[in-house]
C-alpha positions in Angstrom: -16.3 21.4 -3.4 -17.6 21.9 -0.4 -19.7 18.9 1.6 -23.1 21.4 1.5 -22.7 22.1 -2.5 -23.0 18.1 -2.8 -25.5 17.8 -0.5 -23.0 14.9 1.2 -23.6 14.2 5.0 -20.5 14.6 6.9 -20.0 11.4 9.3 -18.6 11.5 13.0 -15.8 10.2 14.1 -16.3 6.9 15.7 -14.2 6.4 18.4 -13.0 3.1 20.1 -14.1 2.9 23.9 -11.1 3.3 26.2 -9.2 4.8 22.8 -7.9 7.9 25.3 -5.1 4.4 26.1 -1.6 4.6 24.3 -1.8 1.6 22.9 -5.3 1.6 21.5 -5.8 3.0 18.3 -8.7 4.7 16.8 -9.9 2.8 14.6 -13.8 1.7 15.9 -14.0 -1.8 17.5 -18.0 -2.5 18.7 -18.6 -2.3 22.5 -19.0 -5.2 24.5 -18.3 -5.0 27.9 -21.1 -5.5 30.0 -21.2 -2.1 31.5 -20.2 -0.3 28.4 -22.1 3.0 28.4 -21.0 3.1 24.7 -23.3 0.0 23.9 -26.2 0.5 26.2 -26.6 4.0 24.6 -26.0 6.3 26.9 -25.9 9.6 26.2 -22.4 11.7 25.9 -20.7 8.7 26.1 -19.7 8.7 22.4 -21.6 7.8 18.9 -22.0 4.1 16.9 -22.7 3.7 13.6 -25.7 3.1 12.6 -27.5 2.8 8.9 -28.9 6.6 9.2 -25.2 8.3 8.7 -25.4 6.9 5.1 -25.6 9.2 1.8 -27.7 9.4 -0.5 -27.3 6.1 -3.0 -26.6 8.8 -5.8 -23.9 10.6 -3.8 -22.3 7.5 -2.4 -19.5 7.0 -5.0 -18.8 10.4 -5.7 -15.5 11.0 -4.9 -15.7 14.8 -3.6 -18.5 15.7 -5.9 -16.7 14.7 -9.1 -17.4 11.9 -11.7 -14.2 10.2 -12.3 -13.3 6.8 -14.9 -12.5 3.8 -13.5 -9.3 2.4 -15.3 -7.5 -0.9 -15.0 -5.9 -1.4 -18.2 -4.5 0.8 -21.2 -7.1 0.3 -23.8 -9.4 2.3 -21.0 -7.7 5.1 -22.0 -9.6 5.8 -25.1 -11.5 8.4 -25.3 -11.7 9.4 -21.5 -12.5 13.0 -20.6 -13.2 12.8 -16.6 -10.5 12.3 -14.0 -9.2 9.2 -13.8 -8.7 6.3 -10.7 -6.2 3.8 -11.2 -6.6 0.3 -9.8 -5.0 -0.8 -7.2 -4.3 -3.9 -9.1 -2.4 -2.8 -11.9 1.8 -3.5 -11.3 4.1 -0.6 -11.1 5.3 0.1 -14.6 1.5 0.0 -16.0 0.4 2.7 -13.4 3.5 4.7 -14.6 2.6 3.8 -18.5 -0.9 5.2 -17.6 -0.1 7.7 -15.7 2.2 9.5 -18.5 -0.5 9.2 -21.1 -2.7 11.2 -18.4 -0.2 13.7 -18.7 -0.3 13.5 -22.5 -4.3 14.1 -22.6 -4.1 16.5 -19.8 -6.4 14.1 -17.6 -5.9 14.7 -13.3 -5.3 11.1 -11.6 -7.1 11.1 -8.9 -5.9 8.4 -6.5 -2.2 8.4 -7.2 0.6 11.5 -6.8 2.4 11.3 -10.4 5.4 13.1 -8.7 6.0 10.5 -6.2 5.2 7.6 -8.1 8.0 8.7 -10.9 10.8 9.5 -8.2 9.8 5.9 -6.8 10.4 4.4 -9.7 14.0 5.9 -10.3 14.3 5.0 -6.7 13.9 1.3 -7.8 16.1 1.4 -10.6 18.6 3.0 -8.7 18.8 0.5 -5.9 18.8 -3.0 -8.6 22.0 -1.1 -9.9 23.4 -1.0 -6.9 22.3 -4.5 -6.4 23.9 -5.7 -9.8 27.1 -4.1 -8.5 27.8 -6.0 -5.1 26.7 -9.4 -5.9 29.7 -9.7 -8.2 32.2 -9.9 -5.6 29.5 -11.6 -3.6 29.7 -14.8 -6.1 33.8 -14.5 -6.3 33.7 -14.7 -2.2 30.9 -17.6 -2.4 33.2 -19.3 -4.8 36.5 -18.8 -3.0 34.6 -20.6 -0.1 33.8 -23.3 -2.0 37.5 -24.2 -3.0 38.7 -23.4 0.4 36.1 -25.8 2.0 37.2 -28.9 -0.5 41.0 -28.2 0.4 39.5 -28.7 4.0 37.8 -31.6 3.6 40.4 -33.3 1.5 42.9 -32.4 4.8 40.8 -33.9 7.5 40.3 -36.9 5.3 44.4 -37.6 4.8 44.3 -36.9 9.0 41.5 -39.4 9.2 43.3 -42.1 6.9 46.6 -41.4 8.8 45.2 -41.9 12.3 44.0 -45.1 11.2 47.6 -46.7 9.5 
């Protein structure tokens, strides 16, 4: 929904001083220079964050003016009617289970794109399978190198003993 309908304020972009330089990002940093016009709050030099830009307390936690349910495990999926937000501390395997369950119940997920999540899981499985196939020859090579090292060590020992006699 539009911000006017939801009565949420639109915050201005707070740019860092000297953000025109390529090496500096647009992330806000407090101006600290002695002659800084932005620190002195001169007109036309940019906006600084302050308390007056905040939203209403009752609107503060809304996302696009929607009610949502916060989910941190599978048990929280019981009796869910609103769109859901999956906790960031949940692992990939559990996220996929929750996403599949949400599809069955026809519930939308706000913070995750389900298609990308499933593709990511498939690519991880493929990488693991490739890794397992490649690991076997490496182990054989390592075993050969150990045997070769032992042979070389024995030969060197014999040479040292022959020179000593």
